[in-house]
KOLSE-865228 format. One record per residue (C-alpha): residue number from 1; x, y, z. Coordinates in steps of 0.2 Angstrom, whole numbers, always signed. Example, Ala and Ser with C-alpha at 12.3 -4.5 7.8 and 13.67 -1.06 7.14 Angstrom:
<rs>
<r nr="1" c1="+62" c2="-22" c3="+39"/>
<r nr="2" c1="+68" c2="-5" c3="+36"/>
</rs>
This chain:
<rs>
<r nr="1" c1="-493" c2="-622" c3="-441"/>
<r nr="2" c1="-494" c2="-632" c3="-457"/>
<r nr="3" c1="-481" c2="-640" c3="-468"/>
<r nr="4" c1="-483" c2="-634" c3="-486"/>
<r nr="5" c1="-474" c2="-643" c3="-500"/>
<r nr="6" c1="-470" c2="-633" c3="-516"/>
<r nr="7" c1="-465" c2="-644" c3="-531"/>
<r nr="8" c1="-453" c2="-634" c3="-542"/>
<r nr="9" c1="-451" c2="-623" c3="-527"/>
<r nr="10" c1="-434" c2="-616" c3="-532"/>
<r nr="11" c1="-439" c2="-608" c3="-549"/>
<r nr="12" c1="-445" c2="-590" c3="-550"/>
<r nr="13" c1="-464" c2="-594" c3="-547"/>
<r nr="14" c1="-460" c2="-606" c3="-534"/>
<r nr="15" c1="-450" c2="-594" c3="-524"/>
<r nr="16" c1="-463" c2="-581" c3="-525"/>
<r nr="17" c1="-476" c2="-593" c3="-518"/>
<r nr="18" c1="-464" c2="-598" c3="-504"/>
<r nr="19" c1="-461" c2="-579" c3="-500"/>
<r nr="20" c1="-480" c2="-575" c3="-501"/>
<r nr="21" c1="-484" c2="-589" c3="-489"/>
<r nr="22" c1="-471" c2="-584" c3="-477"/>
<r nr="23" c1="-477" c2="-566" c3="-477"/>
<r nr="24" c1="-495" c2="-572" c3="-474"/>
<r nr="25" c1="-492" c2="-584" c3="-459"/>
<r nr="26" c1="-480" c2="-596" c3="-450"/>
<r nr="27" c1="-481" c2="-611" c3="-462"/>
<r nr="28" c1="-466" c2="-623" c3="-464"/>
<r nr="29" c1="-461" c2="-622" c3="-482"/>
<r nr="30" c1="-454" c2="-637" c3="-491"/>
<r nr="31" c1="-448" c2="-637" c3="-509"/>
<r nr="32" c1="-445" c2="-651" c3="-521"/>
<r nr="33" c1="-433" c2="-648" c3="-535"/>
<r nr="34" c1="-424" c2="-658" c3="-549"/>
<r nr="35" c1="-408" c2="-667" c3="-543"/>
<r nr="36" c1="-394" c2="-659" c3="-553"/>
<r nr="37" c1="-377" c2="-662" c3="-545"/>
<r nr="38" c1="-369" c2="-646" c3="-548"/>
<r nr="39" c1="-384" c2="-635" c3="-546"/>
<r nr="40" c1="-391" c2="-645" c3="-531"/>
<r nr="41" c1="-376" c2="-641" c3="-521"/>
<r nr="42" c1="-378" c2="-622" c3="-523"/>
<r nr="43" c1="-396" c2="-622" c3="-521"/>
<r nr="44" c1="-395" c2="-632" c3="-505"/>
<r nr="45" c1="-382" c2="-621" c3="-498"/>
<r nr="46" c1="-390" c2="-605" c3="-504"/>
<r nr="47" c1="-408" c2="-608" c3="-501"/>
<r nr="48" c1="-421" c2="-595" c3="-498"/>
<r nr="49" c1="-424" c2="-589" c3="-481"/>
<r nr="50" c1="-442" c2="-593" c3="-484"/>
<r nr="51" c1="-439" c2="-612" c3="-487"/>
<r nr="52" c1="-436" c2="-624" c3="-472"/>
<r nr="53" c1="-431" c2="-639" c3="-482"/>
<r nr="54" c1="-427" c2="-644" c3="-500"/>
<r nr="55" c1="-430" c2="-661" c3="-507"/>
<r nr="56" c1="-421" c2="-666" c3="-522"/>
<r nr="57" c1="-431" c2="-678" c3="-533"/>
<r nr="58" c1="-421" c2="-692" c3="-542"/>
<r nr="59" c1="-435" c2="-694" c3="-555"/>
<r nr="60" c1="-441" c2="-681" c3="-568"/>
<r nr="61" c1="-457" c2="-674" c3="-563"/>
<r nr="62" c1="-466" c2="-681" c3="-578"/>
<r nr="63" c1="-460" c2="-699" c3="-575"/>
<r nr="64" c1="-472" c2="-711" c3="-565"/>
<r nr="65" c1="-459" c2="-715" c3="-552"/>
<r nr="66" c1="-459" c2="-697" c3="-547"/>
<r nr="67" c1="-476" c2="-699" c3="-539"/>
<r nr="68" c1="-470" c2="-713" c3="-528"/>
<r nr="69" c1="-455" c2="-702" c3="-523"/>
<r nr="70" c1="-467" c2="-688" c3="-519"/>
<r nr="71" c1="-479" c2="-699" c3="-509"/>
<r nr="72" c1="-464" c2="-703" c3="-498"/>
<r nr="73" c1="-459" c2="-685" c3="-495"/>
<r nr="74" c1="-477" c2="-681" c3="-491"/>
<r nr="75" c1="-479" c2="-695" c3="-478"/>
<r nr="76" c1="-462" c2="-693" c3="-470"/>
<r nr="77" c1="-464" c2="-674" c3="-468"/>
<r nr="78" c1="-482" c2="-673" c3="-463"/>
<r nr="79" c1="-487" c2="-662" c3="-477"/>
<r nr="80" c1="-504" c2="-653" c3="-476"/>
<r nr="81" c1="-505" c2="-646" c3="-493"/>
<r nr="82" c1="-495" c2="-648" c3="-510"/>
<r nr="83" c1="-493" c2="-635" c3="-523"/>
<r nr="84" c1="-486" c2="-639" c3="-540"/>
<r nr="85" c1="-478" c2="-625" c3="-550"/>
<r nr="86" c1="-471" c2="-629" c3="-567"/>
<r nr="87" c1="-480" c2="-637" c3="-581"/>
<r nr="88" c1="-473" c2="-655" c3="-580"/>
<r nr="89" c1="-476" c2="-655" c3="-561"/>
<r nr="90" c1="-494" c2="-648" c3="-563"/>
<r nr="91" c1="-499" c2="-660" c3="-577"/>
<r nr="92" c1="-491" c2="-675" c3="-568"/>
<r nr="93" c1="-498" c2="-671" c3="-551"/>
<r nr="94" c1="-516" c2="-667" c3="-557"/>
<r nr="95" c1="-516" c2="-684" c3="-565"/>
<r nr="96" c1="-511" c2="-692" c3="-549"/>
<r nr="97" c1="-522" c2="-681" c3="-538"/>
<r nr="98" c1="-534" c2="-695" c3="-533"/>
<r nr="99" c1="-520" c2="-705" c3="-525"/>
<r nr="100" c1="-510" c2="-690" c3="-518"/>
<r nr="101" c1="-526" c2="-683" c3="-510"/>
<r nr="102" c1="-526" c2="-698" c3="-498"/>
<r nr="103" c1="-511" c2="-690" c3="-489"/>
<r nr="104" c1="-513" c2="-671" c3="-491"/>
<r nr="105" c1="-523" c2="-658" c3="-500"/>
<r nr="106" c1="-517" c2="-656" c3="-518"/>
<r nr="107" c1="-519" c2="-638" c3="-523"/>
<r nr="108" c1="-521" c2="-641" c3="-542"/>
<r nr="109" c1="-537" c2="-644" c3="-552"/>
<r nr="110" c1="-542" c2="-661" c3="-557"/>
<r nr="111" c1="-534" c2="-668" c3="-573"/>
<r nr="112" c1="-550" c2="-667" c3="-583"/>
<r nr="113" c1="-550" c2="-648" c3="-581"/>
<r nr="114" c1="-531" c2="-646" c3="-582"/>
<r nr="115" c1="-531" c2="-654" c3="-600"/>
<r nr="116" c1="-544" c2="-641" c3="-606"/>
<r nr="117" c1="-531" c2="-628" c3="-605"/>
<r nr="118" c1="-515" c2="-638" c3="-607"/>
<r nr="119" c1="-522" c2="-643" c3="-624"/>
<r nr="120" c1="-524" c2="-627" c3="-635"/>
<r nr="121" c1="-536" c2="-636" c3="-646"/>
<r nr="122" c1="-548" c2="-639" c3="-632"/>
<r nr="123" c1="-545" c2="-621" c3="-626"/>
<r nr="124" c1="-550" c2="-613" c3="-643"/>
<r nr="125" c1="-565" c2="-624" c3="-643"/>
<r nr="126" c1="-571" c2="-617" c3="-626"/>
<r nr="127" c1="-567" c2="-600" c3="-632"/>
<r nr="128" c1="-578" c2="-602" c3="-647"/>
<r nr="129" c1="-592" c2="-609" c3="-637"/>
<r nr="130" c1="-591" c2="-594" c3="-624"/>
<r nr="131" c1="-589" c2="-582" c3="-638"/>
<r nr="132" c1="-572" c2="-576" c3="-632"/>
<r nr="133" c1="-563" c2="-567" c3="-646"/>
<r nr="134" c1="-548" c2="-578" c3="-651"/>
<r nr="135" c1="-536" c2="-580" c3="-667"/>
<r nr="136" c1="-543" c2="-589" c3="-681"/>
<r nr="137" c1="-536" c2="-607" c3="-678"/>
<r nr="138" c1="-535" c2="-623" c3="-688"/>
<r nr="139" c1="-527" c2="-640" c3="-685"/>
<r nr="140" c1="-523" c2="-648" c3="-702"/>
<r nr="141" c1="-523" c2="-667" c3="-701"/>
<r nr="142" c1="-512" c2="-669" c3="-716"/>
<r nr="143" c1="-502" c2="-659" c3="-729"/>
<r nr="144" c1="-516" c2="-659" c3="-741"/>
<r nr="145" c1="-527" c2="-649" c3="-729"/>
<r nr="146" c1="-513" c2="-638" c3="-725"/>
<r nr="147" c1="-508" c2="-634" c3="-743"/>
<r nr="148" c1="-526" c2="-629" c3="-747"/>
<r nr="149" c1="-525" c2="-617" c3="-732"/>
<r nr="150" c1="-508" c2="-610" c3="-735"/>
<r nr="151" c1="-512" c2="-605" c3="-753"/>
<r nr="152" c1="-524" c2="-592" c3="-747"/>
<r nr="153" c1="-518" c2="-588" c3="-729"/>
<r nr="154" c1="-512" c2="-571" c3="-723"/>
<r nr="155" c1="-494" c2="-570" c3="-718"/>
<r nr="156" c1="-485" c2="-571" c3="-706"/>
<r nr="157" c1="-494" c2="-586" c3="-700"/>
<r nr="158" c1="-491" c2="-594" c3="-683"/>
<r nr="159" c1="-488" c2="-612" c3="-680"/>
<r nr="160" c1="-489" c2="-619" c3="-662"/>
<r nr="161" c1="-487" c2="-636" c3="-653"/>
<r nr="162" c1="-504" c2="-640" c3="-646"/>
<r nr="163" c1="-497" c2="-643" c3="-629"/>
<r nr="164" c1="-485" c2="-632" c3="-620"/>
<r nr="165" c1="-485" c2="-615" c3="-613"/>
<r nr="166" c1="-476" c2="-599" c3="-610"/>
<r nr="167" c1="-471" c2="-596" c3="-628"/>
<r nr="168" c1="-464" c2="-613" c3="-630"/>
<r nr="169" c1="-466" c2="-622" c3="-647"/>
<r nr="170" c1="-471" c2="-607" c3="-657"/>
<r nr="171" c1="-464" c2="-602" c3="-674"/>
<r nr="172" c1="-468" c2="-589" c3="-687"/>
<r nr="173" c1="-470" c2="-593" c3="-706"/>
<r nr="174" c1="-467" c2="-579" c3="-718"/>
<r nr="175" c1="-475" c2="-588" c3="-733"/>
<r nr="176" c1="-483" c2="-604" c3="-738"/>
<r nr="177" c1="-467" c2="-613" c3="-742"/>
<r nr="178" c1="-460" c2="-609" c3="-724"/>
<r nr="179" c1="-477" c2="-614" c3="-717"/>
<r nr="180" c1="-477" c2="-631" c3="-725"/>
<r nr="181" c1="-458" c2="-634" c3="-720"/>
<r nr="182" c1="-462" c2="-629" c3="-702"/>
<r nr="183" c1="-477" c2="-641" c3="-701"/>
<r nr="184" c1="-467" c2="-655" c3="-707"/>
<r nr="185" c1="-454" c2="-651" c3="-694"/>
<r nr="186" c1="-466" c2="-650" c3="-680"/>
<r nr="187" c1="-475" c2="-666" c3="-685"/>
<r nr="188" c1="-459" c2="-676" c3="-686"/>
<r nr="189" c1="-452" c2="-671" c3="-669"/>
<r nr="190" c1="-451" c2="-684" c3="-656"/>
<r nr="191" c1="-464" c2="-682" c3="-642"/>
<r nr="192" c1="-459" c2="-679" c3="-624"/>
<r nr="193" c1="-455" c2="-695" c3="-615"/>
<r nr="194" c1="-472" c2="-697" c3="-608"/>
<r nr="195" c1="-480" c2="-693" c3="-625"/>
<r nr="196" c1="-490" c2="-679" c3="-617"/>
<r nr="197" c1="-481" c2="-664" c3="-610"/>
<r nr="198" c1="-476" c2="-656" c3="-626"/>
<r nr="199" c1="-486" c2="-663" c3="-640"/>
<r nr="200" c1="-479" c2="-657" c3="-657"/>
<r nr="201" c1="-490" c2="-669" c3="-667"/>
<r nr="202" c1="-504" c2="-660" c3="-678"/>
<r nr="203" c1="-499" c2="-643" c3="-673"/>
<r nr="204" c1="-510" c2="-628" c3="-673"/>
<r nr="205" c1="-510" c2="-615" c3="-687"/>
<r nr="206" c1="-516" c2="-598" c3="-681"/>
<r nr="207" c1="-518" c2="-580" c3="-689"/>
<r nr="208" c1="-505" c2="-568" c3="-683"/>
<r nr="209" c1="-512" c2="-555" c3="-671"/>
<r nr="210" c1="-502" c2="-539" c3="-670"/>
<r nr="211" c1="-503" c2="-529" c3="-654"/>
<r nr="212" c1="-498" c2="-529" c3="-636"/>
<r nr="213" c1="-498" c2="-544" c3="-624"/>
<r nr="214" c1="-509" c2="-543" c3="-608"/>
<r nr="215" c1="-514" c2="-555" c3="-595"/>
<r nr="216" c1="-529" c2="-558" c3="-583"/>
<r nr="217" c1="-524" c2="-566" c3="-567"/>
<r nr="218" c1="-538" c2="-573" c3="-556"/>
<r nr="219" c1="-542" c2="-584" c3="-540"/>
<r nr="220" c1="-558" c2="-594" c3="-541"/>
<r nr="221" c1="-568" c2="-604" c3="-529"/>
<r nr="222" c1="-582" c2="-616" c3="-536"/>
<r nr="223" c1="-582" c2="-606" c3="-553"/>
<r nr="224" c1="-583" c2="-589" c3="-545"/>
<r nr="225" c1="-569" c2="-576" c3="-547"/>
<r nr="226" c1="-565" c2="-570" c3="-530"/>
<r nr="227" c1="-551" c2="-558" c3="-535"/>
<r nr="228" c1="-540" c2="-554" c3="-549"/>
<r nr="229" c1="-529" c2="-541" c3="-558"/>
<r nr="230" c1="-523" c2="-537" c3="-576"/>
<r nr="231" c1="-505" c2="-534" c3="-582"/>
<r nr="232" c1="-496" c2="-529" c3="-598"/>
<r nr="233" c1="-480" c2="-537" c3="-604"/>
<r nr="234" c1="-468" c2="-523" c3="-608"/>
<r nr="235" c1="-453" c2="-534" c3="-612"/>
<r nr="236" c1="-453" c2="-553" c3="-616"/>
<r nr="237" c1="-441" c2="-567" c3="-619"/>
<r nr="238" c1="-441" c2="-571" c3="-633"/>
<r nr="239" c1="-444" c2="-553" c3="-639"/>
<r nr="240" c1="-456" c2="-559" c3="-652"/>
<r nr="241" c1="-468" c2="-564" c3="-638"/>
<r nr="242" c1="-466" c2="-576" c3="-623"/>
<r nr="243" c1="-464" c2="-575" c3="-604"/>
<r nr="244" c1="-464" c2="-557" c3="-598"/>
<r nr="245" c1="-448" c2="-551" c3="-590"/>
<r nr="246" c1="-454" c2="-533" c3="-588"/>
<r nr="247" c1="-473" c2="-531" c3="-583"/>
<r nr="248" c1="-484" c2="-518" c3="-577"/>
<r nr="249" c1="-501" c2="-520" c3="-568"/>
<r nr="250" c1="-516" c2="-512" c3="-576"/>
<r nr="251" c1="-535" c2="-512" c3="-574"/>
<r nr="252" c1="-544" c2="-520" c3="-589"/>
<r nr="253" c1="-561" c2="-526" c3="-584"/>
<r nr="254" c1="-564" c2="-534" c3="-601"/>
<r nr="255" c1="-551" c2="-547" c3="-598"/>
<r nr="256" c1="-558" c2="-550" c3="-580"/>
<r nr="257" c1="-575" c2="-553" c3="-588"/>
<r nr="258" c1="-568" c2="-566" c3="-600"/>
<r nr="259" c1="-559" c2="-574" c3="-585"/>
<r nr="260" c1="-576" c2="-575" c3="-576"/>
<r nr="261" c1="-584" c2="-583" c3="-591"/>
<r nr="262" c1="-571" c2="-597" c3="-592"/>
<r nr="263" c1="-571" c2="-599" c3="-573"/>
<r nr="264" c1="-590" c2="-602" c3="-572"/>
<r nr="265" c1="-590" c2="-613" c3="-587"/>
<r nr="266" c1="-577" c2="-625" c3="-580"/>
<r nr="267" c1="-582" c2="-622" c3="-561"/>
<r nr="268" c1="-564" c2="-618" c3="-558"/>
<r nr="269" c1="-555" c2="-619" c3="-541"/>
<r nr="270" c1="-538" c2="-611" c3="-539"/>
<r nr="271" c1="-528" c2="-599" c3="-550"/>
<r nr="272" c1="-529" c2="-595" c3="-568"/>
<r nr="273" c1="-519" c2="-585" c3="-580"/>
<r nr="274" c1="-527" c2="-579" c3="-597"/>
<r nr="275" c1="-515" c2="-573" c3="-610"/>
<r nr="276" c1="-522" c2="-560" c3="-622"/>
<r nr="277" c1="-516" c2="-550" c3="-637"/>
<r nr="278" c1="-525" c2="-533" c3="-639"/>
<r nr="279" c1="-527" c2="-533" c3="-658"/>
<r nr="280" c1="-520" c2="-516" c3="-664"/>
<r nr="281" c1="-531" c2="-517" c3="-679"/>
<r nr="282" c1="-548" c2="-515" c3="-669"/>
<r nr="283" c1="-543" c2="-514" c3="-651"/>
<r nr="284" c1="-551" c2="-531" c3="-647"/>
<r nr="285" c1="-543" c2="-543" c3="-634"/>
<r nr="286" c1="-540" c2="-560" c3="-642"/>
<r nr="287" c1="-537" c2="-575" c3="-631"/>
<r nr="288" c1="-521" c2="-584" c3="-635"/>
<r nr="289" c1="-519" c2="-597" c3="-621"/>
<r nr="290" c1="-524" c2="-601" c3="-603"/>
<r nr="291" c1="-512" c2="-606" c3="-590"/>
<r nr="292" c1="-520" c2="-616" c3="-576"/>
<r nr="293" c1="-506" c2="-614" c3="-563"/>
<r nr="294" c1="-495" c2="-600" c3="-555"/>
<r nr="295" c1="-487" c2="-589" c3="-567"/>
<r nr="296" c1="-470" c2="-582" c3="-569"/>
<r nr="297" c1="-475" c2="-565" c3="-563"/>
<r nr="298" c1="-483" c2="-571" c3="-547"/>
<r nr="299" c1="-472" c2="-559" c3="-537"/>
<r nr="300" c1="-479" c2="-544" c3="-546"/>
<r nr="301" c1="-496" c2="-549" c3="-541"/>
<r nr="302" c1="-491" c2="-551" c3="-523"/>
<r nr="303" c1="-482" c2="-535" c3="-523"/>
<r nr="304" c1="-498" c2="-527" c3="-530"/>
<r nr="305" c1="-508" c2="-532" c3="-515"/>
<r nr="306" c1="-516" c2="-549" c3="-521"/>
<r nr="307" c1="-508" c2="-564" c3="-511"/>
<r nr="308" c1="-514" c2="-578" c3="-522"/>
<r nr="309" c1="-504" c2="-592" c3="-514"/>
<r nr="310" c1="-511" c2="-587" c3="-497"/>
<r nr="311" c1="-529" c2="-587" c3="-504"/>
<r nr="312" c1="-526" c2="-604" c3="-512"/>
<r nr="313" c1="-519" c2="-612" c3="-496"/>
<r nr="314" c1="-532" c2="-604" c3="-484"/>
<r nr="315" c1="-547" c2="-609" c3="-495"/>
<r nr="316" c1="-540" c2="-627" c3="-495"/>
<r nr="317" c1="-538" c2="-627" c3="-476"/>
<r nr="318" c1="-554" c2="-619" c3="-473"/>
<r nr="319" c1="-547" c2="-603" c3="-466"/>
<r nr="320" c1="-556" c2="-586" c3="-467"/>
<r nr="321" c1="-550" c2="-575" c3="-482"/>
<r nr="322" c1="-551" c2="-556" c3="-484"/>
<r nr="323" c1="-550" c2="-551" c3="-502"/>
<r nr="324" c1="-543" c2="-534" c3="-505"/>
<r nr="325" c1="-555" c2="-522" c3="-514"/>
<r nr="326" c1="-541" c2="-514" c3="-524"/>
<r nr="327" c1="-523" c2="-517" c3="-530"/>
<r nr="328" c1="-509" c2="-506" c3="-535"/>
<r nr="329" c1="-510" c2="-501" c3="-553"/>
<r nr="330" c1="-495" c2="-495" c3="-563"/>
<r nr="331" c1="-483" c2="-506" c3="-553"/>
<r nr="332" c1="-469" c2="-513" c3="-563"/>
<r nr="333" c1="-459" c2="-529" c3="-560"/>
<r nr="334" c1="-442" c2="-533" c3="-568"/>
<r nr="335" c1="-434" c2="-550" c3="-569"/>
<r nr="336" c1="-418" c2="-541" c3="-570"/>
<r nr="337" c1="-406" c2="-555" c3="-575"/>
<r nr="338" c1="-417" c2="-561" c3="-589"/>
<r nr="339" c1="-420" c2="-544" c3="-594"/>
<r nr="340" c1="-401" c2="-541" c3="-595"/>
<r nr="341" c1="-398" c2="-557" c3="-605"/>
<r nr="342" c1="-412" c2="-553" c3="-617"/>
<r nr="343" c1="-402" c2="-538" c3="-623"/>
<r nr="344" c1="-391" c2="-550" c3="-633"/>
<r nr="345" c1="-405" c2="-561" c3="-640"/>
<r nr="346" c1="-408" c2="-561" c3="-659"/>
<r nr="347" c1="-408" c2="-550" c3="-668"/>
<r nr="348" c1="-391" c2="-545" c3="-662"/>
<r nr="349" c1="-387" c2="-530" c3="-674"/>
<r nr="350" c1="-379" c2="-515" c3="-667"/>
<r nr="351" c1="-395" c2="-504" c3="-668"/>
<r nr="352" c1="-406" c2="-517" c3="-659"/>
<r nr="353" c1="-394" c2="-521" c3="-645"/>
<r nr="354" c1="-390" c2="-502" c3="-642"/>
<r nr="355" c1="-409" c2="-499" c3="-641"/>
<r nr="356" c1="-411" c2="-513" c3="-628"/>
<r nr="357" c1="-397" c2="-507" c3="-618"/>
<r nr="358" c1="-404" c2="-489" c3="-617"/>
<r nr="359" c1="-421" c2="-496" c3="-612"/>
<r nr="360" c1="-413" c2="-507" c3="-599"/>
<r nr="361" c1="-404" c2="-492" c3="-591"/>
<r nr="362" c1="-419" c2="-480" c3="-593"/>
<r nr="363" c1="-431" c2="-492" c3="-583"/>
<r nr="364" c1="-420" c2="-489" c3="-567"/>
<r nr="365" c1="-428" c2="-472" c3="-567"/>
<r nr="366" c1="-445" c2="-480" c3="-564"/>
<r nr="367" c1="-451" c2="-475" c3="-547"/>
<r nr="368" c1="-465" c2="-488" c3="-545"/>
<r nr="369" c1="-455" c2="-503" c3="-548"/>
<r nr="370" c1="-451" c2="-520" c3="-539"/>
<r nr="371" c1="-438" c2="-533" c3="-543"/>
<r nr="372" c1="-438" c2="-552" c3="-542"/>
<r nr="373" c1="-421" c2="-550" c3="-533"/>
<r nr="374" c1="-423" c2="-547" c3="-515"/>
<r nr="375" c1="-409" c2="-540" c3="-504"/>
<r nr="376" c1="-417" c2="-548" c3="-489"/>
<r nr="377" c1="-417" c2="-565" c3="-497"/>
<r nr="378" c1="-402" c2="-564" c3="-509"/>
<r nr="379" c1="-395" c2="-581" c3="-508"/>
<r nr="380" c1="-406" c2="-589" c3="-521"/>
<r nr="381" c1="-401" c2="-575" c3="-533"/>
<r nr="382" c1="-383" c2="-579" c3="-530"/>
<r nr="383" c1="-386" c2="-597" c3="-533"/>
<r nr="384" c1="-394" c2="-593" c3="-550"/>
<r nr="385" c1="-379" c2="-583" c3="-555"/>
<r nr="386" c1="-367" c2="-596" c3="-550"/>
<r nr="387" c1="-377" c2="-609" c3="-560"/>
<r nr="388" c1="-383" c2="-597" c3="-574"/>
<r nr="389" c1="-390" c2="-605" c3="-590"/>
<r nr="390" c1="-395" c2="-590" c3="-601"/>
</rs>
């Protein structure tokens, strides 16, 4: 029996990882979560059945003192393996991996690899080298460069922070004037306190790709994709494109082949999520970004038959792994509370809200559907409702 520590273990992805590990074996699961007085009380009293102990961190995950705090938790609780979930935790812990590896197995890639996908400019450069289709992208270094581009660009145009994931730091410009205004706004924003996590300086400008959002989700060992699946985002938050709150598993071998290219090129170990848009103009998948850590829809992957957290821990602890040859296709997963809250997102006109309500209700007729709310492990959901921040 091993003690596994999940940093950001109380968010949706962290809970999915904890549940998956408990399903696969008899590990003791510890979770690290931010210390917030009001929320911490409910989270501790209503913790998941799959989590043995919660550690509330006094420091933010991106702050250097957090690593010292984490080291003490690892030593005192004899942690065998550490899994960071959220973006700040993944970046911070990968940077401190050489030090933390002295005390336990740190199950996140090395920082020099994480940065390849945390920084969208580097990701696009890799896509170009590997001939993976992607949106036309430029990074103007000043307003003069941007003005020259804006005069002849197609609109809407997309402007993104170079660092950040899950639809964060993304805006759409309807014309050249709005593009220039947004660029100034992004460039003048203060950086995150560590100057790294959400970098808004010199944002990317990309062509807008019309079409559906699809993902390739894979597990890799020494650059080889051992198993994976694809999914389609049916409903997102925000509605213009972001995290998937209703998703369905698919089989798109094109996306898996692109994942194999990226994995081989970087000699990747662990999980990867590749975000694509299937361009409605020509049917071509175009790579939007890459997430080098567990994704929000991890529970759907697990329910479809691929227990990625189990594979990750087993590989690290040199345990034998049997990878399934197939997974469930056409399985839908709903983040029910986010889906409901999204009904009232902008635009809030009567027609739009009515249409979303009808869609929300009609999806209850789906026969091949799972939810992130589990009756057998309901306490975390009650905690989330009591401390809801929509």
